[in-house]
C-alpha positions as CSV (number, residue, x, y, z in Angstrom):
1,M,-46.3,-97.1,29.5
2,S,-43.4,-94.7,29.0
3,I,-42.3,-91.6,31.0
4,E,-40.2,-90.1,28.5
5,P,-39.0,-86.7,29.7
6,T,-41.1,-83.7,28.7
7,Q,-40.1,-79.9,29.1
8,A,-41.4,-78.8,32.5
9,P,-42.1,-75.2,32.5
10,D,-40.4,-75.0,36.0
11,G,-37.3,-77.1,35.1
12,L,-38.1,-79.6,38.0
13,L,-38.5,-82.6,35.9
14,L,-36.0,-85.3,36.9
15,T,-33.6,-86.7,34.3
16,R,-32.4,-89.8,36.4
17,P,-34.6,-92.7,35.3
18,I,-34.6,-94.7,38.7
19,L,-35.8,-91.7,40.6
20,R,-38.2,-90.7,38.0
21,W,-39.8,-94.0,37.9
22,S,-39.9,-94.2,41.7
23,L,-41.7,-90.9,41.9
24,F,-43.9,-92.0,38.9
25,L,-45.0,-95.3,40.7
26,G,-45.3,-93.3,44.0
27,G,-47.5,-90.7,42.3
28,H,-49.8,-93.5,41.1
29,L,-49.9,-95.1,44.5
30,F,-51.1,-91.9,46.2
31,F,-53.4,-91.3,43.3
32,F,-55.2,-94.5,43.7
33,L,-55.4,-94.0,47.5
34,G,-57.0,-90.7,46.9
35,A,-59.4,-92.1,44.5
36,A,-60.4,-94.8,46.9
37,G,-61.3,-91.8,49.3
38,L,-63.9,-90.5,46.9
39,F,-65.9,-93.7,47.8
40,L,-64.8,-94.5,51.4
41,P,-66.2,-92.3,54.2
42,L,-63.6,-90.6,56.4
43,F,-60.7,-91.7,53.9
44,P,-59.0,-88.6,52.6
45,T,-58.7,-87.8,49.0
46,T,-57.1,-84.4,48.8
47,I,-53.9,-85.2,51.0
48,F,-53.3,-88.2,48.8
49,W,-53.7,-86.3,45.6
50,I,-51.5,-83.5,46.9
51,L,-48.7,-86.1,47.4
52,A,-49.3,-87.6,44.1
53,A,-49.1,-84.2,42.4
54,I,-45.8,-83.6,44.1
55,C,-44.5,-86.9,43.0
56,F,-45.7,-86.3,39.4
57,A,-44.4,-82.6,39.3
58,R,-41.0,-84.2,39.2
59,S,-41.8,-87.3,37.1
60,S,-44.8,-86.7,34.8
61,I,-46.2,-83.3,34.1
62,A,-49.1,-84.8,32.2
63,M,-50.3,-86.8,35.3
64,R,-49.9,-83.8,37.5
65,D,-52.0,-81.7,35.2
66,R,-54.6,-84.4,35.1
67,I,-54.9,-84.1,39.0
68,Y,-55.0,-80.3,38.8
69,A,-57.9,-80.7,36.1
70,S,-59.9,-82.9,38.4
71,P,-63.3,-81.2,39.3
72,G,-63.8,-80.6,42.9
73,V,-60.3,-81.2,44.6
74,G,-58.1,-80.5,41.6
75,P,-58.0,-76.6,42.1
76,M,-57.4,-77.0,45.9
77,V,-54.5,-79.5,45.1
78,A,-53.0,-77.2,42.5
79,D,-53.3,-74.1,44.9
80,F,-51.4,-76.0,47.7
81,V,-48.8,-77.5,45.5
82,E,-48.0,-74.6,43.5
83,H,-48.6,-71.7,46.1
84,G,-48.8,-73.3,49.5
85,I,-52.2,-72.0,50.2
86,L,-55.4,-73.4,51.4
87,S,-59.0,-72.1,51.4
88,R,-60.8,-71.6,54.7
89,K,-63.4,-74.0,53.6
90,G,-60.7,-76.6,52.9
91,K,-59.1,-76.1,56.3
92,V,-62.6,-76.5,58.1
93,I,-63.3,-79.6,56.2
94,A,-59.9,-81.1,56.7
95,T,-60.1,-80.2,60.5
96,L,-63.6,-81.7,60.8
97,A,-62.6,-84.9,59.0
98,I,-59.5,-85.3,61.2
99,A,-61.7,-84.7,64.4
100,A,-64.2,-87.3,63.2
101,S,-61.3,-89.8,62.6
102,V,-60.1,-89.1,66.2
103,A,-63.6,-89.5,67.6
104,L,-64.1,-92.7,65.7
105,S,-61.0,-94.2,67.3
106,A,-62.1,-93.2,70.6
107,V,-65.5,-94.8,70.3
108,T,-64.3,-98.0,68.6
109,G,-62.4,-99.3,71.6
110,A,-59.0,-98.6,70.0
111,P,-55.9,-99.3,72.3
112,T,-54.8,-96.4,74.3
113,F,-51.6,-95.9,72.2
114,V,-53.8,-95.5,69.1
115,K,-56.0,-93.0,70.8
116,I,-53.0,-91.0,71.9
117,A,-51.4,-91.0,68.4
118,A,-54.7,-89.9,66.9
119,I,-54.9,-87.0,69.2
120,L,-51.3,-86.0,68.5
121,A,-51.8,-86.5,64.8
122,F,-54.8,-84.3,65.0
123,A,-52.9,-81.5,66.9
124,V,-50.0,-81.5,64.5
125,A,-52.1,-81.7,61.4
126,S,-54.5,-79.0,62.7
127,A,-51.6,-76.7,63.5
128,Y,-50.0,-77.2,60.0
129,L,-53.3,-76.6,58.3
130,W,-54.2,-73.3,60.1
131,T,-50.8,-71.8,59.8
132,R,-51.0,-72.0,55.9
133,P,-51.9,-68.9,54.1
134,E,-55.5,-68.5,52.9
135,A,-56.6,-68.4,49.3
């Protein structure tokens, strides 16, 4: 598979081969992790596809556009990557999913440091989500 340079409308496509390949491979890793989230409960899809789209935006416009065209999460990913906006529904779903993960770590007998880390991650992620502009 080749990732020959194509013309990016925003001029962000990288020309250095090592960095482009690194982002291209990272984009695939995040894409497949996000795809796993379609089948695994409480495993996020959107955040991994956002990271994949960011990697692909600099390495493969075709792959970025493929994520944007995905039914369901594609438009949300495109809105966030291109404009930095999240819908209220997306914010609520993300907050509830993170809260469920924190609750799961609390009831599974996870070590105390894991519980503290989960609570801190929830606080930081929620603060970030709710300070983004809404669509």
